[in-house]
C-alpha positions, -999 to +999 in steps of 0.1 A: +114-511+195+098-477+186+093-464+150+089-428+139+062-421+114+072-384+111+109-379+115+105-341+116+083-340+147+103-366+166+073-373+188+086-409+194+120-424+195+131-436+161+146-470+155+180-454+149+179-435+181+172-466+201+200-484+184+224-456+193+212-457+229+217-494+230+252-491+216+261-464+242+248-486+270+269-515+258+300-493+255+294-480+290+289-515+303+321-528+288+341-498+298+337-508+334+362-535+327+389-509+321+386-497+357+392-530+374+425-528+393+450-557+389+457-578+420+493-581+429+504-611+450+542-609+457+565-611+487+592-592+469+587-555+466+610-525+458+634-544+436+663-527+419+648-534+384+613-544+374+616-563+341+584-568+321+584-594+294+551-591+274+543-611+243+556-644+228+590-632+216+598-613+249+587-641+272+609-666+253+641-646+263+636-655+300+656-688+302+684-676+279+689-643+297+684-654+333+686-692+336+667-708+365+641-686+382+616-691+410+580-679+410+574-654+438+539-642+429+516-629+402+497-599+388+462-608+377+433-588+362+400-600+348+402-607+310+388-580+288+356-595+274+343-577+243+312-599+239+284-601+265+281-635+281+255-650+305+282-655+331+292-619+330+256-607+332+251-628+363+284-624+382+299-592+368+332-585+350+353-594+380+344-631+374+360-631+339+390-655+336+422-637+347+450-624+326+481-633+346+516-620+346+539-644+365+564-628+389+598-644+390+632-639+407+664-652+392+683-678+412+715-658+410+701-634+437+701-604+414+679-575+424+656-580+394+619-588+397+605-603+364+569-601+353+561-622+322+531-630+301+530-645+267+498-628+259+499-590+257+474-572+279+448-552+259+457-516+255+424-505+272+436-521+305+472-511+303+471-476+320+456-488+352+477-519+352+509-498+349+498-473+376+490-501+401+521-522+395+545-492+397+528-479+428+529-512+446+562-526+434+581-493+435+611-503+415+642-482+412+640-486+374+617-503+349+626-522+318+600-535+293+606-560+266+580-564+238+575-568+201+555-554+173+546-569+139+564-555+108+531-540+095+532-517+126+568-507+120+578-474+102+615-473+096+645-487+078+654-524+074+633-555+067+621-576+096+621-607+073+659-603+068+673-584+098+669-586+136+653-552+142+656-543+178+651-507+191+649-488+224+625-462+236+634-444+268+619-417+290+638-386+301+652-401+333+664-433+315+682-412+288+700-393+315+711-425+334+719-446+303+751-465+304+777-465+276+772-502+267+736-498+256+740-465+237+747-484+204+711-497+203+691-475+179+661-456+191+626-466+179+620-447+146+595-418+146+562-428+131+562-463+148+535-463+174+540-482+207+508-491+226+497-512+255+519-521+285+551-506+272+536-472+264+517-471+297+547-479+318+568-453+300+542-427+307+537-436+344+574-437+350+579-404+332+552-388+355+570-402+385+605-393+374+615-429+374+638-443+347+621-466+322+633-482+290+613-502+264+631-527+242+611-534+211+616-561+185+600-561+151+586-595+141+580-606+105+553-631+116+532-637+147+553-668+155+587-658+169+619-666+151+649-682+168+674-655+155+653-626+167+646-641+201+683-648+206+692-612+196+665-599+218+679-619+248+714-605+241+700-570+241+683-576+274+716-588+289+734-557+276+709-533+291+708-551+325+746-555+327+745-593+324+767-617+304+755-622+268+736-654+260+760-684+258+757-715+237+734-732+263+712-702+263+709-703+225+699-739+227+672-730+253+659-703+229+657-728+200+639-753+222+614-727+234+607-714+200+603-749+187+578-755+215+557-725+202+558-739+167+546-773+179+519-758+200+507-737+170+507-768+148+488-789+173+461-763+175+458-759+138+426-770+120+447-784+092+465-810+114 
C-alpha cells in the first residue's frame, strides 16, 4: 500500500487512489456475473403462453390456479455472489450455486408453460435472463406474476387492509387485452417495478410480443392467504381459466401455512 507524502506532486499513488483502484477491480470482477447466460433445459418450446411466477406470493398461486402439473425442465443461472469466496476465486463465477426456475406444464393439456421460483432473481441478472428465455422459448404471449412490498408502493389503498393487485402491460398486450381483464387497475405511476417483470416487459416490447405483469402489494415479507387467493383468481381471469374453487382456496391456505411453519422453524427464537 503506497502513501503520498506530498499530495500536490502526486509522485506516488496515494492510499485513497489505491483503494479506489481496488474497488473498481472488485466491481469489474463481480460484474462478470451479470453476463452469464442462463441455461434452459426443456422439451416444450413455443408455448401459447409463458407464465412466470416469481417470488413467494406468486409461486403459491400455482396449485390453486392450475392444479396438478408436471415438471418439464428448468432455467438455471449461477447465483449472484456479492462477496468474494475462495471457491469463486478458484473455479470462477460459473461454479456458484444455481438459481433455478422450475418449468412446469399443467396436466389439463393447456398451452401454458410455467416457470416458477420462490426467490426473485437479482435485478442485475434479469435483463440477460429475460432476453435468453424469450429467445429460446419463443412464446406467443408472456404473463408475469410477482409482488412488491408496501414500502415500494406509491398509490391509493392500504396493503394491510386491502388485496392490492395491479397490472402493467406493454403496447401489444394493451391492444390485445380481453374484456374480462380490463377491470383490473393499472399499476399507479410512481411505483417502480424492477427485476424479472420489468426486464420481460422491455424485451417483449422490443420484440412486439404481448406481455402483462400482474403485481400484488404485500404488507409483509410472508404472504397472506387472502392476497394469494385473490392473486390466483386474477391469474385465472387473465388466462381465461375458471376462478379458484373451494379446493383451490384450501390449497392456498395449506401452502401459506407451510411458508409460516418454515419461517418459524428457521427462526433463532424457536
